[in-house]
Wavefront OBJ file of the C-alpha trace (Angstrom):
o trace
v 196.283 -238.510 54.067
v 195.737 -237.228 57.633
v 195.679 -240.646 59.223
v 199.751 -240.785 58.113
v 200.164 -237.404 60.551
v 198.032 -238.918 63.103
v 199.541 -242.470 63.201
v 203.137 -242.377 64.099
v 205.962 -244.533 65.809
v 207.611 -243.739 69.041
v 210.853 -243.889 67.314
v 209.680 -241.018 64.737
v 208.008 -239.324 67.442
v 209.389 -235.776 68.944
v 207.702 -236.665 72.411
v 210.152 -237.542 75.417
v 209.647 -238.793 79.151
v 210.822 -235.731 81.145
v 211.654 -238.455 84.087
v 214.225 -239.743 82.221
v 215.799 -236.925 80.820
v 215.908 -235.518 84.584
v 217.705 -238.936 85.607
v 220.040 -238.624 82.585
v 221.194 -235.211 83.856
v 221.366 -235.979 87.196
v 223.572 -238.913 86.409
v 225.811 -237.043 84.382
v 226.333 -234.205 86.178
v 227.172 -236.178 89.267
v 229.704 -238.348 86.959
v 230.918 -234.718 85.513
v 231.519 -233.570 89.033
v 233.530 -236.474 89.856
v 236.019 -236.179 86.100
v 236.318 -232.618 87.028
v 237.738 -233.233 90.364
v 239.723 -236.014 88.625
v 240.874 -233.424 86.026
v 241.041 -230.699 88.478
v 238.396 -228.097 86.726
v 235.125 -228.940 88.119
v 233.261 -226.651 85.838
v 234.612 -228.469 82.459
v 233.809 -231.507 84.203
v 230.084 -230.675 84.955
v 229.419 -229.156 81.678
v 230.912 -232.181 79.984
v 228.612 -234.428 82.475
v 225.446 -232.619 81.611
v 225.746 -232.625 77.900
v 226.598 -236.376 78.054
v 223.745 -237.030 80.482
v 221.331 -235.303 78.448
v 222.268 -237.206 75.529
v 221.875 -240.048 77.610
v 218.431 -238.895 79.178
v 217.014 -238.089 75.500
v 218.104 -241.358 74.373
v 216.575 -243.585 76.997
v 213.464 -241.360 77.192
v 212.722 -242.046 73.462
v 212.784 -245.859 74.007
v 210.283 -245.465 76.798
v 207.776 -243.201 74.783
v 206.081 -245.994 73.151
v 205.709 -248.253 76.550
l 1 2 3 4 5 6 7 8 9 10 11 12 13 14 15 16 17 18 19 20 21 22 23 24 25 26 27 28 29 30 31 32 33 34 35 36 37 38 39 40 41 42 43 44 45 46 47 48 49 50 51 52 53 54 55 56 57 58 59 60 61 62 63 64 65 66 67
């Protein structure tokens, strides 16, 4: 029974690769600032960009954990 706990697959693992998470946040913040300038509200654009970047970075980091 303990072997099942120790042997986990990457898609079920809570581990994340922090470098990909950082890349996602940085890209999201940059895109968010551009959206904020276009919407004439940099704060809202940056917040949206960071949220989208965090989601993107988390998705990319979970994909790379098993490699």
